[in-house]
N, C-alpha and C positions, 0 to 999 in steps of 0.2 A: 305470822306467826302464830302456830296453835296449839294451846298447849292443850297434851294429851295425859295428864296426868293421872285421870282417874284409871285409864286404860292402863298403863304401865303400873299402878298400884294394886289391880287385880292380877298384874303378873307376878307380882311380890304375896301375896296372900292380906295384901291390905282392901277391905271389901267396902269401906264406910269410911265417911268424912270424919268421924270421931278418930276411928284406927289410926288413921293419918295424925291427926291432931295429939294422938296419945304416943303414939311410934316417935314424933318428930319435934314434941315438945312445941311446936307453933303456935302463936297467938290460935284458938280453939272458932273465932271470926275468919283470919287469914287461910288456915287450913279448910274450910268447910268453903268458903269463898272460890279456892286455888281447885278444889274437889270439884266442884258442883258448875261453875263455869268456865267455857274453853276459850272466853274470850280474855280472862285474866291471866298475866304473868306474873310469875313470883320475882321479887325484887333479886338483888345479887345475894344479899343476907341470905336469903330463904332457899337458892338454888344452892346458895356451899350446904345448905343442913340437910336438905334432899340427897345431895350426892353424897355426902358423909354418913348418914343413917343408911342409905339403900347401898353403897360403892359400888354410885353410877356416876358418868358423863351427861350435861344440860342438854345434849341432843336426847336421850331417850324419852323423860318427861315431855319434852319443846320441839315441834315438828314446823320445820319452813315451809310455805306455800304459798306460791306469789297470787297477787293482787289479778282478779279478771283482768283483761285485755282490754283499754278505753278505763278503767278506772285506776291507771297509776299511781295517781296521787291526790287523794279528794282535798278537799280545803282545810277543813278539819285537820287533815295530817301533815300539814305545811306547817314548819316552823314560823311563828311572827319575827317577824323586821323590825328593827329597834333604832330607833332613829332617835340620835340625840345631838341637843341644839341647845351650844353655849352661846349667847350674845356677843359676850368677852373675850372668849377665844376662837371662835369659829374664823375661819378664815376663808376669804372668799376672791374668788381669782374675780380678778375684773376685764370686762368683756370690749372695755375702752381702749385697755393701754393698749402699746403697740405690739405686748408680745405675753402669753396666756401665762408666761412663767412666773409671773410679775404678782404678786398675794396683797392683798389687805386685809389688815388686822381691824374687823368690826368693833 
């Protein structure tokens, strides 16, 4: 995803981050960050504000670009997996039982 907000705003006559901040009422830090950094994406509430103020759809200021081939998913992009264990409620399948469907509760 690429934030093309700066290019989009130029077509609407908004030439600075300060003008963007004033026109939308977004916090100044948020407006400056979105305006100046293409790798920063607006949250849902901010998207709704931009859409309402400029009467547009999110696709007009956000653009999808696929990752490079071979870089499909970097380690930092992967969602962490969470393992939960509770010794009192964990159900263990007994390998030595006649059927794997019999479970022991620890």
